[in-house]
N, CA, C, O and the ligand as a Tripos MOL2 file, in Angstrom:
@<TRIPOS>MOLECULE
protein
  285   283    72     0     0
PROTEIN
NO_CHARGES

@<TRIPOS>ATOM
      1 N           6.1590    1.7410   31.5620 N.3       1 MET1
      2 CA          6.5450    2.9810   32.2340 C.3       1 MET1
      3 C           6.9350    4.0920   31.2200 C.2       1 MET1
      4 O           8.1040    4.2550   30.8720 O.2       1 MET1
      5 N           5.9120    4.8440   30.7630 N.am      2 PRO2
      6 CA          6.2290    5.8690   29.7320 C.3       2 PRO2
      7 C           7.1760    6.9310   30.2590 C.2       2 PRO2
      8 O           8.0160    7.4230   29.5060 O.2       2 PRO2
      9 N           7.0660    7.3020   31.5310 N.am      3 LEU3
     10 CA          7.9270    8.3270   32.0880 C.3       3 LEU3
     11 C           9.3880    7.8990   32.0770 C.2       3 LEU3
     12 O          10.2810    8.6990   31.7980 O.2       3 LEU3
     13 N           9.6170    6.6320   32.3820 N.am      4 MET4
     14 CA         10.9450    6.0830   32.3770 C.3       4 MET4
     15 C          11.5380    6.1240   30.9530 C.2       4 MET4
     16 O          12.6930    6.4910   30.7420 O.2       4 MET4
     17 N          10.6830    5.7250   29.9850 N.am      5 MET5
     18 CA         11.0700    5.7350   28.6070 C.3       5 MET5
     19 C          11.4870    7.1300   28.1560 C.2       5 MET5
     20 O          12.4790    7.3080   27.4480 O.2       5 MET5
     21 N          10.6830    8.1330   28.5970 N.am      6 LEU6
     22 CA         10.9100    9.5220   28.2710 C.3       6 LEU6
     23 C          12.2730   10.0030   28.9160 C.2       6 LEU6
     24 O          13.0730   10.6900   28.2810 O.2       6 LEU6
     25 N          12.4710    9.6200   30.1450 N.am      7 ALA7
     26 CA         13.7530    9.9800   30.8300 C.3       7 ALA7
     27 C          14.9510    9.3730   30.0930 C.2       7 ALA7
     28 O          15.9750   10.0240   29.8850 O.2       7 ALA7
     29 N          14.7880    8.1230   29.7120 N.am      8 MET8
     30 CA         15.8750    7.4250   28.9890 C.3       8 MET8
     31 C          16.1900    8.1450   27.6480 C.2       8 MET8
     32 O          17.3380    8.3120   27.2350 O.2       8 MET8
     33 N          15.0610    8.5560   27.0050 N.am      9 LYS9
     34 CA         15.1960    9.2140   25.7100 C.3       9 LYS9
     35 C          15.8920   10.5710   25.8920 C.2       9 LYS9
     36 O          16.7400   10.9390   25.0800 O.2       9 LYS9
     37 N          15.5510   11.2950   26.9190 N.am     10 MET10
     38 CA         16.1230   12.5740   27.1840 C.3      10 MET10
     39 C          17.6170   12.4050   27.5530 C.2      10 MET10
     40 O          18.4780   13.1800   27.1360 O.2      10 MET10
     41 N          17.8690   11.3810   28.3350 N.am     11 PHE11
     42 CA         19.2630   11.0870   28.7800 C.3      11 PHE11
     43 C          20.1090   10.8050   27.5570 C.2      11 PHE11
     44 O          21.2100   11.3340   27.4020 O.2      11 PHE11
     45 N          19.5590    9.9420   26.6720 N.am     12 ASN12
     46 CA         20.2950    9.5710   25.4370 C.3      12 ASN12
     47 C          20.5450   10.8100   24.5580 C.2      12 ASN12
     48 O          21.6280   10.9780   23.9980 O.2      12 ASN12
     49 N          19.5440   11.6540   24.4530 N.am     13 GLY13
     50 CA         19.6980   12.8620   23.6650 C.3      13 GLY13
     51 C          20.7630   13.7850   24.2320 C.2      13 GLY13
     52 O          21.5530   14.3780   23.4960 O.2      13 GLY13
     53 N          20.7670   13.8940   25.5490 N.am     14 HIS14
     54 CA         21.7400   14.6950   26.2430 C.3      14 HIS14
     55 C          23.1730   14.1710   26.0180 C.2      14 HIS14
     56 O          24.1050   14.9280   25.7510 O.2      14 HIS14
     57 N          23.2970   12.8470   26.1400 N.am     15 LEU15
     58 CA         24.6250   12.2350   25.8970 C.3      15 LEU15
     59 C          25.0890   12.4710   24.4940 C.2      15 LEU15
     60 O          26.2700   12.7230   24.2570 O.2      15 LEU15
     61 N          24.1350   12.3880   23.5180 N.am     16 ALA16
     62 CA         24.5260   12.6280   22.1030 C.3      16 ALA16
     63 C          25.0010   14.0610   21.9320 C.2      16 ALA16
     64 O          25.9870   14.3250   21.2440 O.2      16 ALA16
     65 N          24.2760   14.9980   22.5770 N.am     17 ALA17
     66 CA         24.6560   16.4320   22.4920 C.3      17 ALA17
     67 C          26.0550   16.6600   23.0410 C.2      17 ALA17
     68 O          26.8630   17.3800   22.4550 O.2      17 ALA17
     69 N          26.3390   15.9920   24.2450 N.am     18 VAL18
     70 CA         27.6470   16.1180   24.8370 C.3      18 VAL18
     71 C          28.7140   15.5450   23.9390 C.2      18 VAL18
     72 O          29.7860   16.1300   23.7790 O.2      18 VAL18
     73 N          28.4180   14.3820   23.3430 N.am     19 PHE19
     74 CA         29.3840   13.7670   22.4500 C.3      19 PHE19
     75 C          29.6760   14.6060   21.2250 C.2      19 PHE19
     76 O          30.8230   14.7630   20.8070 O.2      19 PHE19
     77 N          28.5510   15.1660   20.6350 N.am     20 VAL20
     78 CA         28.7650   16.0020   19.4680 C.3      20 VAL20
     79 C          29.5480   17.2680   19.8260 C.2      20 VAL20
     80 O          30.4430   17.6720   19.0830 O.2      20 VAL20
     81 N          29.2160   17.8970   20.9630 N.am     21 GLY21
     82 CA         29.9540   19.0330   21.4640 C.3      21 GLY21
     83 C          31.4110   18.7540   21.6820 C.2      21 GLY21
     84 O          32.2800   19.5300   21.2820 O.2      21 GLY21
     85 N          31.6740   17.6280   22.3280 N.am     22 TRP22
     86 CA         33.0740   17.1970   22.5720 C.3      22 TRP22
     87 C          33.8400   16.9550   21.2660 C.2      22 TRP22
     88 O          35.0100   17.3140   21.1330 O.2      22 TRP22
     89 N          33.1360   16.3320   20.3040 N.am     23 PHE23
     90 CA         33.7740   16.0820   19.0060 C.3      23 PHE23
     91 C          34.0790   17.3910   18.2690 C.2      23 PHE23
     92 O          35.1380   17.5280   17.6560 O.2      23 PHE23
     93 N          33.1630   18.3380   18.3290 N.am     24 VAL24
     94 CA         33.3570   19.6590   17.6900 C.3      24 VAL24
     95 C          34.5550   20.4040   18.3300 C.2      24 VAL24
     96 O          35.3650   21.0020   17.6220 O.2      24 VAL24
     97 N          34.6530   20.3600   19.6630 N.am     25 VAL25
     98 CA         35.7570   20.9850   20.3510 C.3      25 VAL25
     99 C          37.0630   20.3420   20.0170 C.2      25 VAL25
    100 O          38.0480   21.0410   19.7740 O.2      25 VAL25
    101 N          37.1120   18.9770   19.9940 N.am     26 MET26
    102 CA         38.3270   18.2670   19.7030 C.3      26 MET26
    103 C          38.7490   18.5570   18.2500 C.2      26 MET26
    104 O          39.9380   18.7130   17.9730 O.2      26 MET26
    105 N          37.7660   18.6320   17.3130 N.am     27 PHE27
    106 CA         38.0780   18.9050   15.9180 C.3      27 PHE27
    107 C          38.5980   20.3180   15.7530 C.2      27 PHE27
    108 O          39.5270   20.5540   14.9800 O.2      27 PHE27
    109 N          37.9900   21.2870   16.4940 N.am     28 ALA28
    110 CA         38.4770   22.6430   16.4470 C.3      28 ALA28
    111 C          39.8950   22.7860   16.9150 C.2      28 ALA28
    112 O          40.6870   23.4940   16.2940 O.2      28 ALA28
    113 N          40.2350   22.1160   18.0160 N.am     29 ILE29
    114 CA         41.5890   22.0950   18.6090 C.3      29 ILE29
    115 C          42.5540   21.5110   17.6210 C.2      29 ILE29
    116 O          43.6300   22.0620   17.3850 O.2      29 ILE29
    117 N          42.1650   20.3710   17.0280 N.am     30 ALA30
    118 CA         43.0390   19.6900   16.0160 C.3      30 ALA30
    119 C          43.2440   20.5550   14.8220 C.2      30 ALA30
    120 O          44.3510   20.6280   14.2890 O.2      30 ALA30
    121 N          42.1780   21.2320   14.3740 N.am     31 PHE31
    122 CA         42.2940   22.1030   13.2010 C.3      31 PHE31
    123 C          43.1920   23.2860   13.5180 C.2      31 PHE31
    124 O          44.0640   23.6400   12.7230 O.2      31 PHE31
    125 N          42.9740   23.9210   14.7180 N.am     32 TYR32
    126 CA         43.7490   25.0870   15.0810 C.3      32 TYR32
    127 C          45.2380   24.7230   15.1640 C.2      32 TYR32
    128 O          46.1010   25.4730   14.7070 O.2      32 TYR32
    129 N          45.5210   23.5320   15.7700 N.am     33 ALA33
    130 CA         46.8820   23.0720   15.8950 C.3      33 ALA33
    131 C          47.4600   22.7650   14.5030 C.2      33 ALA33
    132 O          48.6330   23.0280   14.2380 O.2      33 ALA33
    133 N          46.6360   22.2150   13.6370 N.am     34 ALA34
    134 CA         47.1700   21.8080   12.3100 C.3      34 ALA34
    135 C          47.5560   23.0070   11.4950 C.2      34 ALA34
    136 O          48.4990   22.9240   10.7080 O.2      34 ALA34
    137 N          46.8530   24.1520   11.6480 N.am     35 ILE35
    138 CA         47.1480   25.3400   10.8020 C.3      35 ILE35
    139 C          48.1710   26.2450   11.4790 C.2      35 ILE35
    140 O          48.5500   27.2660   10.9060 O.2      35 ILE35
    141 N          48.6310   25.8970   12.6830 N.am     36 ALA36
    142 CA         49.6540   26.7380   13.3560 C.3      36 ALA36
    143 C          50.9540   26.6350   12.5910 C.2      36 ALA36
    144 O          51.4080   25.5520   12.2220 O.2      36 ALA36
    145 N          51.5360   27.7990   12.3660 N.am     37 ARG37
    146 CA         52.8010   27.8210   11.6290 C.3      37 ARG37
    147 C          53.9970   28.0430   12.5600 C.2      37 ARG37
    148 O          53.9230   28.7040   13.5960 O.2      37 ARG37
    149 N          55.1020   27.4410   12.1130 N.am     38 CYS38
    150 CA         56.3310   27.5720   12.8510 C.3      38 CYS38
    151 C          56.8820   28.9690   12.7000 C.2      38 CYS38
    152 O          57.0070   29.4500   11.5740 O.2      38 CYS38
    153 N          57.2320   29.6720   13.8360 N.am     39 PRO39
    154 CA         57.7520   31.0520   13.7410 C.3      39 PRO39
    155 C          59.2150   31.0960   13.1740 C.2      39 PRO39
    156 O          59.7260   32.1560   12.8100 O.2      39 PRO39
    157 N          59.8480   29.9100   13.1200 N.am     40 SER40
    158 CA         61.2480   29.8770   12.6940 C.3      40 SER40
    159 C          61.3830   29.6240   11.1890 C.2      40 SER40
    160 O          62.1050   30.3390   10.4950 O.2      40 SER40
    161 N          60.6570   28.5630   10.6760 N.am     41 CYS41
    162 CA         60.8010   28.2010    9.2720 C.3      41 CYS41
    163 C          59.5970   28.4770    8.4560 C.2      41 CYS41
    164 O          59.6430   28.3690    7.2310 O.2      41 CYS41
    165 N          58.4470   28.8530    9.1270 N.am     42 GLY42
    166 CA         57.2500   29.2640    8.3540 C.3      42 GLY42
    167 C          56.3990   28.1060    7.8710 C.2      42 GLY42
    168 O          55.3320   28.3440    7.3050 O.2      42 GLY42
    169 N          56.8140   26.8720    8.0630 N.am     43 ASN43
    170 CA         56.0230   25.7150    7.6790 C.3      43 ASN43
    171 C          54.9650   25.3600    8.7130 C.2      43 ASN43
    172 O          55.0150   25.8620    9.8360 O.2      43 ASN43
    173 N          54.0150   24.5140    8.3640 N.am     44 TYR44
    174 CA         53.0210   24.0750    9.3130 C.3      44 TYR44
    175 C          53.7140   23.2510   10.3850 C.2      44 TYR44
    176 O          54.4230   22.2870   10.0940 O.2      44 TYR44
    177 N          53.4890   23.6560   11.6460 N.am     45 PHE45
    178 CA         54.1880   23.0500   12.7950 C.3      45 PHE45
    179 C          53.9920   21.5630   12.9100 C.2      45 PHE45
    180 O          54.9450   20.8070   13.1030 O.2      45 PHE45
    181 N          52.7380   21.1440   12.7890 N.am     46 HIS46
    182 CA         52.3870   19.7050   13.0350 C.3      46 HIS46
    183 C          52.0700   18.9440   11.7550 C.2      46 HIS46
    184 O          51.6960   17.7720   11.8080 O.2      46 HIS46
    185 N          52.2130   19.5940   10.6120 N.am     47 LEU47
    186 CA         51.8610   18.9530    9.3530 C.3      47 LEU47
    187 C          53.1260   18.6800    8.5230 C.2      47 LEU47
    188 O          53.9320   19.5810    8.2870 O.2      47 LEU47
    189 N          53.2800   17.4480    8.0960 N.am     48 GLN48
    190 CA         54.3420   17.1490    7.1600 C.3      48 GLN48
    191 C          53.6930   16.3390    6.0270 C.2      48 GLN48
    192 O          53.3840   15.1580    6.1850 O.2      48 GLN48
    193 N          53.4940   17.0120    4.8730 N.am     49 GLY49
    194 CA         52.6980   16.4010    3.7840 C.3      49 GLY49
    195 C          51.2340   16.2770    4.2610 C.2      49 GLY49
    196 O          50.5910   17.2660    4.6160 O.2      49 GLY49
    197 N          50.7540   15.0740    4.2570 N.am     50 MET50
    198 CA         49.3670   14.8250    4.7140 C.3      50 MET50
    199 C          49.3390   14.2660    6.1260 C.2      50 MET50
    200 O          48.2760   13.9000    6.6280 O.2      50 MET50
    201 N          50.4930   14.1960    6.7690 N.am     51 THR51
    202 CA         50.6110   13.5420    8.0960 C.3      51 THR51
    203 C          50.5040   14.6300    9.1990 C.2      51 THR51
    204 O          51.2230   15.6280    9.1980 O.2      51 THR51
    205 N          49.5950   14.3840   10.1050 N.am     52 LEU52
    206 CA         49.4250   15.3220   11.2390 C.3      52 LEU52
    207 C          50.0550   14.6440   12.5140 C.2      52 LEU52
    208 O          49.5730   13.6380   13.0360 O.2      52 LEU52
    209 N          51.1100   15.2540   12.9330 N.am     53 LEU53
    210 CA         51.8390   14.6850   14.1250 C.3      53 LEU53
    211 C          51.8830   15.7650   15.2210 C.2      53 LEU53
    212 O          52.3520   16.8840   15.0120 O.2      53 LEU53
    213 N          51.3790   15.3790   16.3770 N.am     54 PHE54
    214 CA         51.3930   16.3370   17.4820 C.3      54 PHE54
    215 C          52.6660   16.0500   18.3960 C.2      54 PHE54
    216 O          52.6110   15.3760   19.4240 O.2      54 PHE54
    217 N          53.7380   16.6040   17.9280 N.am     55 LEU55
    218 CA         54.9780   16.4680   18.6990 C.3      55 LEU55
    219 C          55.2540   17.8370   19.3950 C.2      55 LEU55
    220 O          54.5990   18.8340   19.0920 O.2      55 LEU55
    221 N          56.1900   17.8590   20.2860 N.am     56 ARG56
    222 CA         56.5380   19.0940   21.0270 C.3      56 ARG56
    223 C          57.5220   19.9650   20.2140 C.2      56 ARG56
    224 O          57.9490   21.0130   20.6980 O.2      56 ARG56
    225 N          57.8720   19.5610   19.0330 N.am     57 LYS57
    226 CA         58.7920   20.3570   18.2020 C.3      57 LYS57
    227 C          58.3860   20.3460   16.7480 C.2      57 LYS57
    228 O          57.6440   19.4770   16.2900 O.2      57 LYS57
    229 N          58.8980   21.3500   16.0230 N.am     58 CYS58
    230 CA         58.5520   21.4930   14.6040 C.3      58 CYS58
    231 C          59.0640   20.3230   13.8040 C.2      58 CYS58
    232 O          60.1700   19.8350   14.0360 O.2      58 CYS58
    233 N          58.2290   19.8570   12.8280 N.am     59 LEU59
    234 CA         58.5690   18.7130   12.0430 C.3      59 LEU59
    235 C          59.6230   19.0930   10.9530 C.2      59 LEU59
    236 O          60.2240   18.2170   10.3300 O.2      59 LEU59
    237 N          59.8230   20.3890   10.7480 N.am     60 HIS60
    238 CA         60.6990   20.8070    9.6770 C.3      60 HIS60
    239 C          62.0430   21.3170   10.1530 C.2      60 HIS60
    240 O          63.0580   21.0250    9.5200 O.2      60 HIS60
    241 N          62.0910   22.0620   11.2320 N.am     61 CYS61
    242 CA         63.3820   22.6170   11.6760 C.3      61 CYS61
    243 C          63.6950   22.1880   13.1080 C.2      61 CYS61
    244 O          64.7120   22.6100   13.6580 O.2      61 CYS61
    245 N          62.8200   21.3310   13.7500 N.am     62 GLN62
    246 CA         63.0200   20.7950   15.0480 C.3      62 GLN62
    247 C          62.9400   21.8610   16.1580 C.2      62 GLN62
    248 O          63.3160   21.6060   17.3030 O.2      62 GLN62
    249 N          62.4490   23.0510   15.8020 N.am     63 LEU63
    250 CA         62.2590   24.0900   16.8530 C.3      63 LEU63
    251 C          61.2640   23.6070   17.9210 C.2      63 LEU63
    252 O          60.1900   23.0970   17.6050 O.2      63 LEU63
    253 N          61.6500   23.7810   19.1850 N.am     64 HIS64
    254 CA         60.7300   23.3060   20.2600 C.3      64 HIS64
    255 C          59.5660   24.1720   20.3310 C.2      64 HIS64
    256 O          59.6400   25.3580   20.0110 O.2      64 HIS64
    257 N          58.4010   23.5800   20.7720 N.am     65 VAL65
    258 CA         57.1540   24.2470   20.7400 C.3      65 VAL65
    259 C          57.0740   25.4460   21.7120 C.2      65 VAL65
    260 O          56.2580   26.3440   21.5070 O.2      65 VAL65
    261 N          57.8910   25.4650   22.7390 N.am     66 SER66
    262 CA         57.9370   26.5180   23.6880 C.3      66 SER66
    263 C          58.9760   27.6200   23.3910 C.2      66 SER66
    264 O          59.1210   28.5750   24.1550 O.2      66 SER66
    265 N          59.6760   27.4660   22.2880 N.am     67 ALA67
    266 CA         60.7990   28.3740   22.0120 C.3      67 ALA67
    267 C          60.3570   29.7900   21.8050 C.2      67 ALA67
    268 O          61.0790   30.7220   22.1610 O.2      67 ALA67
    269 N          59.1330   29.9850   21.2130 N.am     68 ASP68
    270 CA         58.6660   31.3420   20.8990 C.3      68 ASP68
    271 C          58.0910   31.9950   22.1050 C.2      68 ASP68
    272 O          57.8080   33.1920   22.0570 O.2      68 ASP68
    273 N          57.8920   31.2660   23.2270 N.am     69 LYS69
    274 CA         57.3290   31.8790   24.4700 C.3      69 LYS69
    275 C          58.3620   32.6510   25.3220 C.2      69 LYS69
    276 O          58.0280   33.3460   26.2810 O.2      69 LYS69
    277 N          59.6120   32.4880   24.9210 N.am     70 ARG70
    278 CA         60.6800   33.1440   25.6760 C.3      70 ARG70
    279 C          60.7970   34.6440   25.2860 C.2      70 ARG70
    280 O          61.4350   35.4230   25.9940 O.2      70 ARG70
    281 N          60.1940   35.0180   24.1910 N.am     71 LEU71
    282 CA         60.3460   36.3660   23.6710 C.3      71 LEU71
    283 C          59.6110   37.3760   24.5580 C.2      71 LEU71
    284 O          59.6270   38.5740   24.2750 O.2      71 LEU71
    285 ZN         60.0470   25.0030   11.8850 Zn       72 ZN72
@<TRIPOS>BOND
     1     1     2 1
     2     2     3 1
     3     3     4 2
     4     3     5 am
     5     5     6 1
     6     6     7 1
     7     7     8 2
     8     7     9 am
     9     9    10 1
    10    10    11 1
    11    11    12 2
    12    11    13 am
    13    13    14 1
    14    14    15 1
    15    15    16 2
    16    15    17 am
    17    17    18 1
    18    18    19 1
    19    19    20 2
    20    19    21 am
    21    21    22 1
    22    22    23 1
    23    23    24 2
    24    23    25 am
    25    25    26 1
    26    26    27 1
    27    27    28 2
    28    27    29 am
    29    29    30 1
    30    30    31 1
    31    31    32 2
    32    31    33 am
    33    33    34 1
    34    34    35 1
    35    35    36 2
    36    35    37 am
    37    37    38 1
    38    38    39 1
    39    39    40 2
    40    39    41 am
    41    41    42 1
    42    42    43 1
    43    43    44 2
    44    43    45 am
    45    45    46 1
    46    46    47 1
    47    47    48 2
    48    47    49 am
    49    49    50 1
    50    50    51 1
    51    51    52 2
    52    51    53 am
    53    53    54 1
    54    54    55 1
    55    55    56 2
    56    55    57 am
    57    57    58 1
    58    58    59 1
    59    59    60 2
    60    59    61 am
    61    61    62 1
    62    62    63 1
    63    63    64 2
    64    63    65 am
    65    65    66 1
    66    66    67 1
    67    67    68 2
    68    67    69 am
    69    69    70 1
    70    70    71 1
    71    71    72 2
    72    71    73 am
    73    73    74 1
    74    74    75 1
    75    75    76 2
    76    75    77 am
    77    77    78 1
    78    78    79 1
    79    79    80 2
    80    79    81 am
    81    81    82 1
    82    82    83 1
    83    83    84 2
    84    83    85 am
    85    85    86 1
    86    86    87 1
    87    87    88 2
    88    87    89 am
    89    89    90 1
    90    90    91 1
    91    91    92 2
    92    91    93 am
    93    93    94 1
    94    94    95 1
    95    95    96 2
    96    95    97 am
    97    97    98 1
    98    98    99 1
    99    99   100 2
   100    99   101 am
   101   101   102 1
   102   102   103 1
   103   103   104 2
   104   103   105 am
   105   105   106 1
   106   106   107 1
   107   107   108 2
   108   107   109 am
   109   109   110 1
   110   110   111 1
   111   111   112 2
   112   111   113 am
   113   113   114 1
   114   114   115 1
   115   115   116 2
   116   115   117 am
   117   117   118 1
   118   118   119 1
   119   119   120 2
   120   119   121 am
   121   121   122 1
   122   122   123 1
   123   123   124 2
   124   123   125 am
   125   125   126 1
   126   126   127 1
   127   127   128 2
   128   127   129 am
   129   129   130 1
   130   130   131 1
   131   131   132 2
   132   131   133 am
   133   133   134 1
   134   134   135 1
   135   135   136 2
   136   135   137 am
   137   137   138 1
   138   138   139 1
   139   139   140 2
   140   139   141 am
   141   141   142 1
   142   142   143 1
   143   143   144 2
   144   143   145 am
   145   145   146 1
   146   146   147 1
   147   147   148 2
   148   147   149 am
   149   149   150 1
   150   150   151 1
   151   151   152 2
   152   151   153 am
   153   153   154 1
   154   154   155 1
   155   155   156 2
   156   155   157 am
   157   157   158 1
   158   158   159 1
   159   159   160 2
   160   159   161 am
   161   161   162 1
   162   162   163 1
   163   163   164 2
   164   163   165 am
   165   165   166 1
   166   166   167 1
   167   167   168 2
   168   167   169 am
   169   169   170 1
   170   170   171 1
   171   171   172 2
   172   171   173 am
   173   173   174 1
   174   174   175 1
   175   175   176 2
   176   175   177 am
   177   177   178 1
   178   178   179 1
   179   179   180 2
   180   179   181 am
   181   181   182 1
   182   182   183 1
   183   183   184 2
   184   183   185 am
   185   185   186 1
   186   186   187 1
   187   187   188 2
   188   187   189 am
   189   189   190 1
   190   190   191 1
   191   191   192 2
   192   191   193 am
   193   193   194 1
   194   194   195 1
   195   195   196 2
   196   195   197 am
   197   197   198 1
   198   198   199 1
   199   199   200 2
   200   199   201 am
   201   201   202 1
   202   202   203 1
   203   203   204 2
   204   203   205 am
   205   205   206 1
   206   206   207 1
   207   207   208 2
   208   207   209 am
   209   209   210 1
   210   210   211 1
   211   211   212 2
   212   211   213 am
   213   213   214 1
   214   214   215 1
   215   215   216 2
   216   215   217 am
   217   217   218 1
   218   218   219 1
   219   219   220 2
   220   219   221 am
   221   221   222 1
   222   222   223 1
   223   223   224 2
   224   223   225 am
   225   225   226 1
   226   226   227 1
   227   227   228 2
   228   227   229 am
   229   229   230 1
   230   230   231 1
   231   231   232 2
   232   231   233 am
   233   233   234 1
   234   234   235 1
   235   235   236 2
   236   235   237 am
   237   237   238 1
   238   238   239 1
   239   239   240 2
   240   239   241 am
   241   241   242 1
   242   242   243 1
   243   243   244 2
   244   243   245 am
   245   245   246 1
   246   246   247 1
   247   247   248 2
   248   247   249 am
   249   249   250 1
   250   250   251 1
   251   251   252 2
   252   251   253 am
   253   253   254 1
   254   254   255 1
   255   255   256 2
   256   255   257 am
   257   257   258 1
   258   258   259 1
   259   259   260 2
   260   259   261 am
   261   261   262 1
   262   262   263 1
   263   263   264 2
   264   263   265 am
   265   265   266 1
   266   266   267 1
   267   267   268 2
   268   267   269 am
   269   269   270 1
   270   270   271 1
   271   271   272 2
   272   271   273 am
   273   273   274 1
   274   274   275 1
   275   275   276 2
   276   275   277 am
   277   277   278 1
   278   278   279 1
   279   279   280 2
   280   279   281 am
   281   281   282 1
   282   282   283 1
   283   283   284 2
@<TRIPOS>SUBSTRUCTURE
     1 MET1         2 RESIDUE 1 A MET
     2 PRO2         6 RESIDUE 1 A PRO
     3 LEU3        10 RESIDUE 1 A LEU
     4 MET4        14 RESIDUE 1 A MET
     5 MET5        18 RESIDUE 1 A MET
     6 LEU6        22 RESIDUE 1 A LEU
     7 ALA7        26 RESIDUE 1 A ALA
     8 MET8        30 RESIDUE 1 A MET
     9 LYS9        34 RESIDUE 1 A LYS
    10 MET10       38 RESIDUE 1 A MET
    11 PHE11       42 RESIDUE 1 A PHE
    12 ASN12       46 RESIDUE 1 A ASN
    13 GLY13       50 RESIDUE 1 A GLY
    14 HIS14       54 RESIDUE 1 A HIS
    15 LEU15       58 RESIDUE 1 A LEU
    16 ALA16       62 RESIDUE 1 A ALA
    17 ALA17       66 RESIDUE 1 A ALA
    18 VAL18       70 RESIDUE 1 A VAL
    19 PHE19       74 RESIDUE 1 A PHE
    20 VAL20       78 RESIDUE 1 A VAL
    21 GLY21       82 RESIDUE 1 A GLY
    22 TRP22       86 RESIDUE 1 A TRP
    23 PHE23       90 RESIDUE 1 A PHE
    24 VAL24       94 RESIDUE 1 A VAL
    25 VAL25       98 RESIDUE 1 A VAL
    26 MET26      102 RESIDUE 1 A MET
    27 PHE27      106 RESIDUE 1 A PHE
    28 ALA28      110 RESIDUE 1 A ALA
    29 ILE29      114 RESIDUE 1 A ILE
    30 ALA30      118 RESIDUE 1 A ALA
    31 PHE31      122 RESIDUE 1 A PHE
    32 TYR32      126 RESIDUE 1 A TYR
    33 ALA33      130 RESIDUE 1 A ALA
    34 ALA34      134 RESIDUE 1 A ALA
    35 ILE35      138 RESIDUE 1 A ILE
    36 ALA36      142 RESIDUE 1 A ALA
    37 ARG37      146 RESIDUE 1 A ARG
    38 CYS38      150 RESIDUE 1 A CYS
    39 PRO39      154 RESIDUE 1 A PRO
    40 SER40      158 RESIDUE 1 A SER
    41 CYS41      162 RESIDUE 1 A CYS
    42 GLY42      166 RESIDUE 1 A GLY
    43 ASN43      170 RESIDUE 1 A ASN
    44 TYR44      174 RESIDUE 1 A TYR
    45 PHE45      178 RESIDUE 1 A PHE
    46 HIS46      182 RESIDUE 1 A HIS
    47 LEU47      186 RESIDUE 1 A LEU
    48 GLN48      190 RESIDUE 1 A GLN
    49 GLY49      194 RESIDUE 1 A GLY
    50 MET50      198 RESIDUE 1 A MET
    51 THR51      202 RESIDUE 1 A THR
    52 LEU52      206 RESIDUE 1 A LEU
    53 LEU53      210 RESIDUE 1 A LEU
    54 PHE54      214 RESIDUE 1 A PHE
    55 LEU55      218 RESIDUE 1 A LEU
    56 ARG56      222 RESIDUE 1 A ARG
    57 LYS57      226 RESIDUE 1 A LYS
    58 CYS58      230 RESIDUE 1 A CYS
    59 LEU59      234 RESIDUE 1 A LEU
    60 HIS60      238 RESIDUE 1 A HIS
    61 CYS61      242 RESIDUE 1 A CYS
    62 GLN62      246 RESIDUE 1 A GLN
    63 LEU63      250 RESIDUE 1 A LEU
    64 HIS64      254 RESIDUE 1 A HIS
    65 VAL65      258 RESIDUE 1 A VAL
    66 SER66      262 RESIDUE 1 A SER
    67 ALA67      266 RESIDUE 1 A ALA
    68 ASP68      270 RESIDUE 1 A ASP
    69 LYS69      274 RESIDUE 1 A LYS
    70 ARG70      278 RESIDUE 1 A ARG
    71 LEU71      282 RESIDUE 1 A LEU
    72 ZN72       285 GROUP 0 **** ****
């Protein structure tokens, strides 16, 4: 069944494209979050040395992530 093989090949290609797109989006979000700076102490919000931690507060001064939204 050549048509079935073609369909499978297209489906696999589509899945790969979705996976790559998803990976790029996740990487962009992680990168954007990693370079976000704390408005209080000026350090990287989620970076401490080489460790990337996604907590709801600053790793350096413990400022909560929503603190700057009250302004
Ligand atoms: Zn801070």
